[in-house]
N, C-alpha and C positions, 0 to 999 in steps of 0.2 A: 689870757692873751689880751694884750692891749689893743685899743681901738685902731690905732694906725696899722698894726699888723693884720688885724681882722679886715680892715678896709682894703689893704693891699691884696690880701688873699681873695677877697670877694671880687675885686676888679679883675684880677688875673684869671679867676675861674670863668667869669662871664665873657671876658674878651677872648680867652682861649677857645671857648665854645663858639663865639661869633666867628672867629677866624677859621676854625675847623669847618663850620657850616658853610662859609663862603667857599672854602677850598672844595668841599664835597659838591656843592652846586656847580662850581667851575668845571670840575672833572666830568660831571654828568653832562653839563651843557656842551663841553668840548667833544663829548662822545656822540652827540646827536648831530645829524646833518640838518641843513636848512629845510630840506624836504620833510624830515621827520617833525620839525618844529611847527609846520603848518597843519599838522594832524591834530584831531581832537584827542584828549586824554582817553576818553571813552565816548561812545556815540552821544551827541547832544550836549557835551560838556566843553569846557574851555580848550582852546588850542595851546600848544606849547609856546608859540610865539606870543600869545596874549599873556601867558604867565610870566614870560621873560620881561615883557614891557611893563606888566603890573609890578614886578619886583623892582624894576628900575624906578618907577614912579613912587613907590612906597619908600624906597631907600632915599630918593631925592627929598622927600618930605622930612627925613631925619635931619638934613642940614638945617632946616628951619627950626625943628623941634629942639635940636641940641644947640641952637644959636651959633652955628658954625658957618654962616653965610647963606647965600642965595642958592636956589635950586639950579642944578646944571641943565635939566631938561624939563622946564615947566610945561612945555607943549604936550608932554606925555600924560599929564594928569587927567585931562578930559577924556583921552582915549582909553587909558588903562585903569583909572580909578572911578571916574564919574560914569563911565559907560560899560555895559557888559560886553563880553566878547561878541564879535560880529555885528555890533550896533553901529560901528564906525567902519565905513567901507574901505577907506584908504588909511592903512597903518604903515609905519616904517618897515622896511625889509629886515629880515633876520640878520643879515650882515651888519646893517646899521645898528640894530639893537645890541648885537654882540659887542660892537665897538663902544657903544654907550655904557654897557654893563662893565666892561673892562676899565674904562676911564673912571667911572663912578666908584668902582671898588678901590682903585688906586687913590683917588681923592679922599674917600672916607678913611682909608687906612692911614694916610698921612695926617689927617685931622685928628683921628683917634690917638695916634702916637704922640701928638703934640699936646694932648690934654693931660693936665696934671691929675694925679690920683684923686685929690680932694674935689676937683671940679666935677667928677662923675657923680658926686652926691649933691650937686646943686640942682635946683628946680629946672625942669624943661620949660619951654615957652608956652605950652598948652595949659599950664597950671598957674593960678594966681599966687601972689605972695601970701595972701591970707589962707588959701587952701593948703599951700605947701607947709605952713606952720603946723597944721593939724594932720597933714599926710606927707611926711618927709620921704616916704617911699616913692613918691611921684617925682623921681629924679632922673637925671640923664642916663644913668646906668640901667634903670628900669626900661627905658626905651630900647636899649640894646637887647635886653632880655626878651622883651615882647617881639622885637623884630627878628631875633634869632629863631624863636618859636614859629613865627610866620614863615620865615625862609625854609625851615625844616618841613613844614606842612606842604609847601609848594614843591620842594625837592622830591617829596614822596609822590606827588602827582607826576612829576617829570620822569621818575623811575617807571611809572606805569606806561608813560608815552614810549619810553625806550623798549620796555618789554613788549608792548603791542606792536612796535615797529619791527621787532625781530621775529615776528611770527610769520 
């Protein structure tokens, strides 16, 4: 199989998994009420609303890492990445975070669709040119792979929130 075909297949597999993971999370998020989101996953752990804000902040960082523009919601970084849940007393409401999530997903989708296949194999912004020569796997596509895994982890937590809310 030639490299171009292999690269196309690799990009398609990873982007299909990313899109399916976003869809799974969206379906789960839409099945939860705002009241359920303010509950802890399990006693003493993160609340659903914190996980939602955290995912928005992490995905916002992807815009920088992938060299696709500025963050949409830079104000969320301090609340949902730099600080643990409940450390910041005033956080955005669930309805506001849901709107941010939806807008961000649409922006990322458009930017991803506009990226040419070969651009996925370029270095991301957190790796130097010198390091990239020795570690070409530290590319933009790898960011999607790691963020897909991260999203799946937090989706599992939100499933617990839904199960606990239905008891």
